Residue, then its C-alpha position, 0 to 999 in steps of 0.5 A: m789632129a784627132e784630139q782636135i776633132n774630139n774636142m769639137p764643137n767649140e762653145q759657139g758650136y762650131f766645127g772649124e767654120y761650120g755649124g754655129s747658130y744663125i737664128p733670130p735673137q729671140l730664138q737664140v735665148i731658147m737655144d741657149e736654155i736647151t744647150e744649158s739643160y743638155n749640158e746638165i742632163k749629159n752629166d747627170p747620173a740619173f739621166i745616164e742611168e735611165l738612157k742606159y736602161l731604155r737602150k737596153h730594155y726598150i730599144g734593144r741595144p747593143s745591136p749586133i754585128f753580122y758577118a754578111e759572108s754570102l754577100t762577100k762571097q758573091v761580091g768577091g774581095a774584102k769581108i763585109y760586116l754589118k752593124r744592124e742598126d736595123l734591128n733597133h726598135t722602130g727599125a733604124h738608128k733614129i730611135n737613139h737620139c729620138v729617146g734622148e731628145a724626148l727625155l730632155a724635153k720632158r726634163m725641160g717641162k715641154k708639153k710637145i715635140i715637133a719635128e720634120t721627116g723624110a723617109g718616115q724613120h725619124g718621124v716614127a722614132l720621135a712619135t715612139a719616144a713621145a708616147l713612151v714619155g707622155l708628150e704630144c708629137d707633131i711630124y711635118m712631112g712633105i706630100v711627095d714623102i707621105e705618098k711614098e712612105h705610107p707604111n710609116v705615116a700609118r705607124m706615126q698615126v697609130l702611135g698618136a702623133t699628128v702628121v702635118p702635110v707640107t705642100r710647098g716647094t718640092q714637097t720633100l725633106k727641105d720644105a718639111v724642115d722649113a715648115a717645122f722651123e716656122a711651127y717652132l718659131k710660133d712657140p719655142v716655149t712650150q715645144l722643143y724642135a727635136i731635130g732629126s739629124v746632126v744638122g740645125p743650130h747648136p746645140f743640135p748637131m752636138m747633141v744628136r751626135d752624142f746620142q748616136e755615138i753609142v753605134g760606134i762605141e758598141a761597134k768598136e768592141q764588138f768587131q775586135e771581140m769578133t775578128g780580133a782586129g779592127p775593121d780596115a774601112l768604115v762605110a755609111c750613108i750620108g743625108g744629114g749624117s746622123n748615122a754616119i757620125g754615130l759610127f764614125t766618131a769612135f774611130l776617128e783616132d784609129d787607123v781606118d779608112i772612113y767613107g761616107v756615101e751621098p746619093a748621086g740620084k738620077s744624074f749630077k744635073e741640078g735637082e736630080h741628086a743630093a750629093t752635097l759634099t760632092l758638089g756643094k760649097p760652103g753656105v748657110l741653111h736652117g740656122f747653121a753653116c755647111y756644105l750647101l747645094q745652092d745657086d749663085e744667091g746662096q739659095p738652096l737648089p732642088v734636090y732629089s734621092i730615091a731615098s727620101g731620107l737623103d734628099y737634103p741639099g745640106v749636111g751636118p757641119q762636122h761632116s763638112y769639116l771632116k771632108d775638109i781635113e780629109r779625114v772622111q772620104y765622101k763617095t756617091a752612089n746612084d739610084s740604080e745602084a741603090v736598087e741593085a744593092f737593095y735586091t742583092l742584100s735582100r736576096v743573098e742574105g735575107i735582109i731588106p735594107a732602107l733605101e738609105s742604107a742601100h747607098a752604103v751597101a752599093y758603095a761597100m760592094k764596090l769597095a770590096k772589090e778594090l780591097g783584097p780578101d784579107k781586108s774588111i768592111l764595117l758597114n752601118l746598116s742604118g734601117r730596114g727596108d719595110k717602108d720602101i717594099d711597096y714603092i720599090l715593087a711598084n717602081y722596080p719590080p724584080e726581073d725574075 
């Protein structure tokens, strides 16, 4: 099974029955060109060296692993370790694939890169990468998220990107993706749509995973060096699933329990959560097959999460496959649990997590209590919470 997992996707971009490319023929021609270009550069020594250089000297890799001793003592049970992706340049894991996508766009002769963003972390990272390589950049963002994540909107504008407000539908991430795809279809020749997660038509789930895999490669070596053994459990939050697949990929062959944490939101009522793998069923969204929160006609349902980066009705096709074969267990954390974890990690370790990452922290705190003190948990702290502070203080002020 492990060999099969690591050989995915196939040439058509499928992870089992998930993935693929469900797009118009004229756009498929462009996607084939992107696939061909990516397959060329990923084996190009010059590209590999340039990416290594930027990872070290620009992004700040390797990101460290930190033993959260105070959190461990407060929670009780298993030792909790944090892979500090929040310390990357721009404050999240998103910069890992954005630099790669921007370099690819430059190699392909594109003039502009466009993308959607929810929490703004992908938007900031792509705007940063565009500035670095000298490309124009448009970021589509729902009005709700623009108001909620103002600090990241300001950062994108300072970096020279155009933030395009999306006013349709729920005015959040799914609608931003719709708008960005429409803009891309108008000019797929001079633009590259730099998808922000392991979603979308082939080759993006594969390509973003490959750029994010460095997280797990580093973590595996660091954890062994730090503790003399491998972790007993991995934990990461799941929206589209890029930070999680980045950590998980290097460990899929290992004897380790793996947990992805989805947003349970306010409740499991329709429109009050985004627990796609927990409550969804197979469908097609944004050009690929995956688990999907959908109505009886197969149309995406409205979704919600306190974390703007997690409120997406679909999920990466590889995560969908990993659920089916039961290699990864997909759990949930609700809004109140995420807020409690946000404050707890901030107060006991001096680390303010992104609300997305706080979902993973919340589940790790529960899991630690279930496991004995001789066990260990490695959590991917995918982003920092600077962007969320104003929202949290306005809506969930500290009690003391």
